[in-house]
N, C-alpha and C positions, 0 to 999 in steps of 0.2 A: 828878421833873423834867417839866414839860410846857410846850409852847410851838408857837404855829401860827406858821408860815414866810407863811401869807398868800400873795398873788396877785401876782406880778412882773412890769411891765411894762418893758420897757426894749431898751435895743440896744448890743451889745456887738464892739469894732472888736478885730482880732489880725493883726499884722503876718504874722505866720504862723502857718496852721491846718490838722491835719491832719483830713484831711475823708474819704468813703468813699472817693476816687479818687486819694489821697495829699495831700501838702502842698501850702497856698495860699496864694497873698502877697496883703496887704490883704483882709482879708475882715471884712465885716458881718455878724452874726447876731442878729435879732432876737428876742427873747422876748416871748410872750403865754402870760399863765395856766398859767405854768410847762414850755411845748412851747416849741420853734425856728417860728418863723411865717415868717423868712424867710432864705438866705445869699444874699449876694451878692460875688461875687468880683471882684479887682483895680478895688477901686474907692476913692474918700479916705474919710476919717472925718469924721462931720455932727461940729460943735461939742459937741453935748449926749451922744455916744456915750461910755462908757466903755472907756480904752484898755488895751489890754494887748499887748507882743511873742508871746506864742507860748501858741497852745491845744491841748490835745490832748482826745478823747474820753472820759469818765471811764470808768474798768474795771470790770466786774462781778467783785464775790467771791463765788465759785461755791458755798463750802463754808465755813463756820464754826459752830463750838460757842460761842458767846459768853461762856459762863457758867466758861468753861476759862481766859481772859483771868487770872481773880483768882488762879492754880495757875501760873502764867507762872516759872517757875526754881525751883520747889518738888520737883522731879523730879530735880535733878542730883545725887542725892547715891548711890555706888554700894552695891549691896545685897549680899547673901553669895555670890551664885550671879550670873550674867549677867542682866545685867537684860535688856527689851525692851520691844514695846509692853505685851505681859502682865503685867510689873511695874510698868510706869507707870499702866496702867490701875488696879492696888489704890489709888494712891495718889489717882486722880480720884476713884473713890468713896467715899474717907475724905471727900475735899474738900467733897464734893456736898451730903454728907449733911445738914448743917446749914443749904442755903440755902432764903429766902423768895421770895416774889416781886416785895418790894421788892430784894431781896439782887441776886437776877438782872437787875432792870430795870436798879439801877445798875452794873452792873458791863458791864453788855452797851453801856448809853450809852457809859462811856470805850471800850471796844472799836471801837463805831461810829463816833465820833470820832476816833479814832488812824485809822480806814481813811480814812474820808475826809481826814485830813490826809495821808496816804500817796497819796493818788489813786482808792480805791474809794470808788464814788459808788453800789453796790447793794451788797447781801449777800443770800447764801444763805443762811438760819441753820438748820441740820438739827436739829432741836429735840427731842428726848427726854428729858428731862426733866418729866414734866408734873403729876406726884401732890406733895401734902404729907411732910411728914416721915413714915415708917416706912412709907410708901406709901399713907395714908389721901388718899380725894378731893374734891379739892374742888367745892364746889357748882354752879362753873363749871370742866365738867374743862379747859377753856381756857384758865384763868385764867393760867398759866404764858404763854402764848402771848399772850395781854394783855399781859404785865409785857411783852414781847418786841416789842409793837406799842407800846409806848409809850417804849420807850429808842430805836426807829426814829423817832418823833415828836420826842421830845427832841432826837434827834442831827442828824436831817433827812435820815439814809442811805435810799434804797430798799431794799424789804424785799421778799424774796418769801422767807415761810415755808415750811417743808418740815416740816409736823409729823410724826413719825417712827412706825412700827410696832413695836413691838417687845415680843415674846411669850415667849421660850425662849433660853438658857444656853448652847445649842449644837447644831450639826446633828440633825436625827432628832425637833426637838421637844424637847429636854431642859428641867426645869421651870430658873425661870426662880432667881437666888442671891438670897440676902436683901438685898443691896447694892443690887442692879439694882429693888427696890419700887418705886422712884418713877419707873422707867420704861415698865411693864407696863400692857396694852392686851390686849385680845382685838379681833378684828373692828368688833363691834357698836359697842365702845368707841370705836373707832378713828374709826368713822362719825360719832359726837355730836362726838366732836376736830375734825374738820374742819368741821363746822357752827358750832361756836363759835370756829374760828380763820377760817373765812369773815365771822362777825361780828364780830369786831375787826378784820379786814382793812380795814374799811368807812373807818376813822376817818384812814387816810391817803390822798392822793389818787391813788398809782397800785400797793397793794397788789397783791402775788401770792399765792396761796395755792394749795404743789403739795401731793407725795404723797411719803414715804419709807420703805420697808420697810428696817429698819437695815443688815439684813447678809442672807444666810441662812443663816448660823447661828441670826438672830435671830427667823425668822418660818418657819415649814412650807411643802411644797408649796401645800397646798390655801389658806393665807390669802394667799399672793403672787397666785393666781388669783384669792382674792375683791379682794383691794385693786384688780388689773388692773381690775377688773369697775366698782369703787366710785368710782373715780380719772380717766374717762375725760375728754382733754382737757387734765387737768394735767401735770405737768413733774412727771417719778419721780426722783427720786434714789438710790443705794443704794450701801453702802462694799460693795468685795470687793475679793480676792485680794491686801487690802494686805499678809499677812504668810504666812512660808513654812507653819507652820502652819495657819493656819487653811485654804491651799489641801492639806493632808496630811491634816487631816481630813474636807475634803470628800470628797476621793477616797475616804476609808474609808466614809464615810456612800454616796456616790452610783458610784463608781467614775469621777466624773468632777470634772474641776478646776472652780473656781468662775465664770469666764468660760466655759466652755465648756458649764457646766450651763443657765446663766441664759438665754444666747440659745438652747439646744434649749427651754427648758421656760415663756421668758416670751413677749411680742411686742414685744422692745427694737427702739425705734423712733428717729428723729429728738426722741421727749420724755423722752428719758431721758439720764441724767445715770451714767458711773459711775465713783464716789468711787475715787481712786490705782488699782487694777487692775494694781498693779504686776508679778505673777508670773505673767505670760502667756508658755505658748507661741506661734511664730509664727503659729501658724494661727490663735490665739486672737485677736491681735492683729490680725492681717485680719480676721478673720470681723469684731470689734469694729467696728473701722472702716468696713466695708462697712455695718453695720447700720445707719449714722448717727447712733447714740448720741455723747454725749459723753464724753471722756474728763477726769476732773475729778482737776487735780494740785495737790498742796501739799508746793512743794518743801520749805521751810522744816521744815514738821509732819514730810513723810516724811525727812527727814535727823534732827530731834531724835530719832525715834521709831527710827531704824537700821532704815527699814524698805525701802530699796532703791529702784532706781532703773526709771522707768515706759521700756519700749521706745520711745522717741519716733521714730529715725529709720523703724524697718518701719511704726511707725502713720500717719507722715504720707505716706508714698512708695503706701500705700496709701487715701488719701485721708481718712485720719483727719482728727477735729476735737477739739481741747483749753479747756481753760480753766483757769484758776487759782484757789487759795481759799488761805485764811488758817486753816484746820481750829481746830488747838488756841491759837490765837493766841499763842502761847511769844514772837512776835515778827510785830507788823504792818507789811509793809511791801510792797506793789504792787512797787515797782522790783526787790526784793531776788528777792519769785518767782520774777519773769522771769529772771534775773540767775540765780540755782541752778539755775531748768530747764535752761540753757544749761550753767551750767560743771558740771553733774552731768555731762552728755554727753562734753563735753571731757576732763574724766578716765578717763572707763573708755572712751572709744573711742581718745583721744591724738592729738586733733584738734581743729581751731578751726570757728568758724562753721557748726556743724552742724545747726542747726535755720535755716538761712537757705534757701531754698527755690529754690537756682539759682545761678550764678554771677552776680555782680555786686550779687548781692542782699543788702538791710541785716538783719541777726540781727536786732536790735535791732525795726526796723521790722517783720520777720515777725514776731516773737517779739508784739509790740504787737497788732499785727492778728490774726492768730491767738488770743490771748485773748480779744479783746473779742469776735471773733465767736460762739466758742465758749463764752463766760461767757452772752454774750449770749442763744443759744438755749439754753442750760441753767436760766435763770430766767425763761424765759418772757415777754421782752421783745426791741425793737430795740436794738442800738448802734450807738454810733456818733453823728457832727452831720448833722442832715438834717432838712429840714423835717417836721412832725408828731411828732418823737422827743422824750423829754424834753429840757428843757433841763441836761444832764449834761456838764458841763465842766471842766477842770484847766489854767490857766493856768502858767506855768514864768517862770523868772525867766532871761533871757537874760544877766545882767549875774555869773552863778554862773560859778566859775573853767571849770566842766567843761563847759560851756557856750558858753561866749567863742566868737565868728563860725562861728559851728555856721545850717548852711540845711540844709532839705529833711529828709533820714535819717539825716543826722549828727546830728540831736536827739536822735532819737531811742533811736540808739544811746548819744551820751553821757548821756540820761538814763538809760537801762538800765542801765550799765554804768560809767558815771563818776558822775556826780550824785546819781541816787537821790531819795530824798524832800528831800532838804535844798534841793533848786531849786523845790521843789513852793510855789508863791507864793498862789494863790487859788483854792477850789473852788468851783462852782457845781453845787447839786442840785434839780431839777426848777426852774429857776430863782432860785433863792434864792441868795444869795454867803454859805456857810456857813466859809469859813476866808477868813481873811486874813492878807498875811505870813504862812503856812506854819500858822497856830493858829487853830482851830476857836471860834466866838464863844463857846461857853459850856463851854471846855475847863474854867476855874478850877474852878466850880461842881460840875461832872461829876467832877473830881479829888477837890474834899472828899466829894462823897459813896459814892465809892469807898473812901475812905481809914477813913468811919466803918464800911462795911462789913466793911472787911480787917480792919479791928480785932479786931472779934467773931467774925470767922470763922478766923482765925488762931491766935486767943488760946489 
């Protein structure tokens, strides 16, 4: 599927709109060339304005493996021993083994459409499936990257592509497994991959290409140093401290815990996003917050895999930044990621409104603002509804029962904890309306393409 959304010039009017300083009433938002050219508050609509009851800035999804959308639900059968991330990973390896670039593009297109329908307007695609079946290299080392860019173009979602450097199967440079052959690159190959990804990114209006050492177990100390020198100025993402076994293996290898080791051996700063960082001591948690890096939290996937819960309160009290991602895409739902992030803390602390940042604060409002700011920073973009930024906007149906007669932060609270994606009406991305009445405009074709691919992959 390929389609160009073109340049859109229009004015949207919202009775209620969430702006960087908070909720505003009667707001006109002028769009030009995909960006916001003017914002006027407390004004009357013009006859030609497109009118809506309520709008929010689109949410960044800072961590996705789009191809895993195709295996959602296929790993929910108990094995002969305790299941974990590591047993789930073996199922994932078998699923990915047969995929072609066209397969990846079709699965990703549906995943991106579902993201848009749930309120995500940009995706951070943590991409490690680089090679053909059997590990054979494509003539264009970035062919799989191009397939993902094509899916982003078809769906219209904003793309921050995070090509992955993956060289080893375990700490200390252990040789890769046969099942990992399609992922493996050295640093020279990775440099070529970045060049190719940059070329493919030029097909989209505001794509960003970052970098991603997969994890401390998948790159060596020397490779991490070389990668940092290679990718100056790009966002950098890394999986880290997701499982207890990973922490134990890192301690055996280095005498340090993963986050502790990374902060001691890399120049971790505001460009970095540490995905999961679930298992940290209080000292690691505070040090990560002080580094300025964003914590990339994926509550639905972390719950599905039994990873554990991120130490949110300590992190936020130390000034930490966070965003949310859909990771394995077992369920794609922006509001549910935020809701589960808070509910996990409530269950462990036996308290309510844990992530609200002070007395009288809105939990939904603080969750939304925190994930918006952190996610935008992690994906190398600006976030929110303001002049000069991409026109990435989500409208809510205030006739939805869960939103009836709400105003201000009560709208955000009720969206996150009550209505969820069922209240989403329209979604604009780069000024183009891609979702109307809750449905993406090419959903039907994307589903047909997805069924065709899954019929072959699962047969």
